[in-house]
N, C-alpha and C positions, 0 to 999 in steps of 0.2 A: 672594324673601328678600331684608334690608339686612343686611349684615354691617358692624358697630359701628369705626368707626376710633380708632387714639387718635394724640392729635400725638405727634414723636417725642420721646424722651426725656423722654418720661409716665413715673411710677410706675404698677407693675402692682398690678391691685387687690388687697386682702386676702384670704387664704386662709377660706374661709366657716366658720363654726364650725358642727361636727360632733358628733350624739349621741357619747358615750363607746364606742368599739367599731363601728360605722358605717365603714365604706372610702367611699376620695371616690369618685368617678364621671365622668364622661365630662364630664357638666354641669357638675362643678365644675374640671375641666381649662377649659371653653369661655369660665365668666367669667373664670378665672384674665388668661386671655390676651385676653379681649377679640372673642372668634371666637364662631362656629356650633360646637355638636356634629356638624356636616356637616364641618366644617374638620378639625377634631380627626381625627375616623374616618379620613379621608383623608392625614394627617399620619402617625398609626399603619401604614394600610397599607402607603401608596403615597407617602413622604415626598418621593419626585424630584419628585411633584407638586404641592407645595405652595412656594411662593416662600420663600427661605433664613431671611428677616426673621420670616415668620410662624412658621415651624416653630423657630425659637430660641426664639419666647415662647410655644408650647405648651411646647419640650420644657424651656422653664424654668420653667411650670405647672406642669407633672407634676412636677417636684422637690420644690414648695413644698410643695403639697399630698399626695406621696404616692400619687398615684393608679399605679394596679395593673393594666395592661389584662388583658384575660380573654380568651387567644388561645382558650383551648377553646369558649366561646358563639364566636367570629366562626369558627373551624372549622365548630361547627354550623350557622353561618348559611349560609356559603360553600362547605362541603361542601370546605373546603383552608385547610390553615394554612401557614403561615409556616416552617414548621419542616421540616427534611429530620434525617433518619434514618440514621447512619453506624453500621456493626459491622467492627468490627477486634479481630483474635486478642486482641492483647494490648497496655497500653499504657503498661506496666510500664520500656521501653527505648525504643532510640532509631530502633527496627528502621522501625516506623511513623511516626513521633512528623513528620518530614516532611511526607509524606501528607495526616495529620491537620492540623495545622497549614495547609496551602496551603488546606484544603478549607475549613478555620474562615472563612479571611480572603478567600477569594472570597464564601463566602455572605455574610458580616457587609459587607462594603461593597456588595452588593446587597440589601441588608435581609431577611437569613435568617436563621435561627438555628438552630445545630445542638447535634442530641443525639444523645451517645455511648454505645455497648454496646461491653460485651467478650466476646466468644462464649471466649475461651479455648483455642482451636483447637479447638474441636467443635462441629461441626454442631446439633447435637440444645441444645445451648444457644442457637444461633444460631436456631434455630424457636423456642424460648421467648419469648427477648427479642422478635423479630418480631410474635407472638403478642399481647404485650402494646404493643407502638406501633402496628401499624396501628390498632388503636383511637383512636390520637391523630389520626389525617389526616392524617398529611408530607405534603407536597406532594412529596417524592421520598427515595429509598433508595440506599444505599451500602453496598453490601457485598463482604468481602473475598473474593476467590475463584473458582471456578467450580465446589465441590461443595455441594449443599444437600440437604436432606433432602426427600421427594417433598410433603410437606407444608406446607416452605418457600416453593417451589414451587407451590403449591398457592395461600400468603398471597397471595405476590404477585402473581398474576395475578389474582384475586379484589381487588388493592388497589385497582388499575386506577392506580398512581400510576408514573411516571419509575421506570427500576430502570439503576446503575451499578455494574458487578462490577468491583474494581480488582484488581491486582497479579498479572494470571494475563492469559493468551491465550486462551479457552475457543475451541472451534471452533464450539460452539452458545452463545450468551450467551441469559440470559434476556432481555435489549432491548440494551444496548450493556455492550459492555468498555472497560475502559481499561486497558494494564499489556503486559507483554512476556512470551516465550516462556521461563517458569523450563527447559524441557527442553534448551532449544539452548543457555542462557546456563550451566547447568551441564553442557554436551556440550562449549564450547569453552573454559572455564579446564581442564577436563583433556586436552586435546589441548592445550591451550599451556602446561601444566606437562611433559608429554610433550614438548613442543620444544624447554623449556628445561633437557631433559638427565635428567628426573624416572622412573624407569621403575618402579617398586613404590610404587604409587599408592593409599593408603588414604583412602576417604570415609566420615566422620564424619556418620549421619542420625538425623533426629529420629524420636522414636516415636508417630507423630502418624496413626490408619490413615485420618481422613478430611480428611487436610491434605492438596489437590490439587497443592500446590505441594511440597511436603516428595516428591511421591511422584516426583512431575517431575523434577526435580531426579536424584533417584536414577536413574531412566529414561535421562537423559541421560547423566552418568556411565559406567552401564552401556555404553551405546551406543559412545561414545569406546574403551571399553576393549575391547569386541570388534572394532570397526573398525582401531585399532591394535594390537591382538594381542599383546596385555596378560596378564598370567596373573589371570582371570577368579574369583580365591579369594576364597570367600564369609566368610571370615575378615577378609577386608580392609575389610568393611562392617560400622562399628560402631554398632550403635545407640544411643543415648541418651538423657534427656529434655533438650526444653530448658532450656539458663540456663547462665552461664557456667562453675559449676562439672561439670556435665555436659562440660564440652568438658572440661575436665581430667582429669575421670576417664576417656576417651576414648584421650588422649595418655598416657597413666601407661599404659593396657594395652598400645597398641602398642606401648611402651618395652621393655616387660615380654615380651610375650608375640608381637611381632611387630618384631623389633630390626633385621631388615631392609628393613625400609620406609622409604622417602628421602621422601617425603613427603606433606602430611595435608590434603585437602580439606575443608572444613567447612558446613556445606549453610547455614548461619549464621553473622555475623557475631561473632555473640555467643559460639559455641562457638570460635570459632578465636580468641578473646581467651585463654578460659580455656587451650587447646589450648597458643598460646604461651606462655602462664606457667610451663603444667607445665612443658615441655622445658626450660626458661629454670631453675625450681627444682630441673632435674636433672641441670644442668650440660650439656647442649646447645645447640650451637650452632648459632642460626636465621639462615641457610638453611645450612651448611655441612653439620653434622652429621643436619635434617632440615628439608625448607622445611615452612610454614604458609601455606594460601591459606583465604579465608571465600566467604562472600554476602551482599551488600548495599553495601557502602562506608558505614558508620558515622561518623560522625564523627570517633569516636575510632579508628577506622582508620588514618589516616594520622599519629598521633601517636603513636602506637605506637612503641617502640624494642623491635627494628628495625619499620617501621613495613609495615602489614602486606599483602599483595596481596590481590587479592577480584574481583568482581565488579560493579559499580556500577549499583549501579540508580537510577533517574532520580526518586526518592520525591518532591520538589516538582513536579515536570513531570505526574505522576501524576494528584495532587491539583485541581493544578488544571484541566488539562481535562475531568477528572472531572467537576466542581465546575459549569464550562463547560460543559460537554456535556448534566450534569442539565438545567440551569437552561433551555436551550437546546429541550430534551424537553418542560420543564412551561409553554413559551412558544408550545410546540410549531410552530419554527421550526429542530430538527437536521433535516439533510440531510445527513449524515456516515455513515462508514460504522461497521458492527454492533460493528466489531471495533478499537481503535485501539492499535497496537502502539505504543508508545515505545521501544522496543529497549532494550539495556542496554553496560555497556562492560567490556572484561578489560584490568583497571589493573594494573599489576606497578611495587610496590614491594619495598622490601628483605628482608620473608619470603621470597622465593620467587625 
């Protein structure tokens, strides 16, 4: 087959007239760009295999005629799409934003598209979302945590696509996991608070029965309390919903019902921000009257007054490594470990 060539600087053909309501086709793009339909198809599937000059002409032709690629049809013919599904508990705050942005950028740089779903910390909603998404034949799937329904595990196994679990360190991952030990991070923060002189340490936990990360953070706190010989008073474990207001309510309860508490460790920075502000509203000085620590090290943590002591989670690194490993698994080249530990760091700031 002969590919027609144009002289450099020559004008692109005018978009062909189409019947009202009809959609532009790949043939229309090829005609405008003065290439074959095969070249257009290659540019859409593997743009790195097309010369920059030709790719630029094809992209311009697509814009001119309004061509919309049919990814669904492509996935039916190839049994695989360029779509990666990623499910996260929430997208309303900055807890997971660094991970999501890192995944999105890495996939975009490698010509994949990200399809996001929000599970609202509910493994049954995760199952419902996956039931719909797997029918689109995604190239890979990213899910948060290691707790899933049996149906979800079955769906993932039957989909036969690479899966990366993030933000945790499960003993037996479904495929590959990229994260850190939530239990160890919580344990280390509790021990750090003790080492800084605090003895009556309350723990604010999230009411989320299927959230394995929240459960493991509670386990880490309890292990440290037991090893340090601190008072294992169940009243020191305050259970709340997720949110800044919930952190405020927890601190209000502590100040009223547990006035001898000298440090509050929140299982999320979101809770800790609310707790810190509530302490200040009640004229308590942080940390001289009561210390506050969080978990996550969101951007706001360092900007608060006083700045928030917290567990730093490498959110961006988790996203980058998860996306990288997923694409390596898709290409059949990954030879690394099943569990990738990105670690964590105790960051002491002004609040404790």
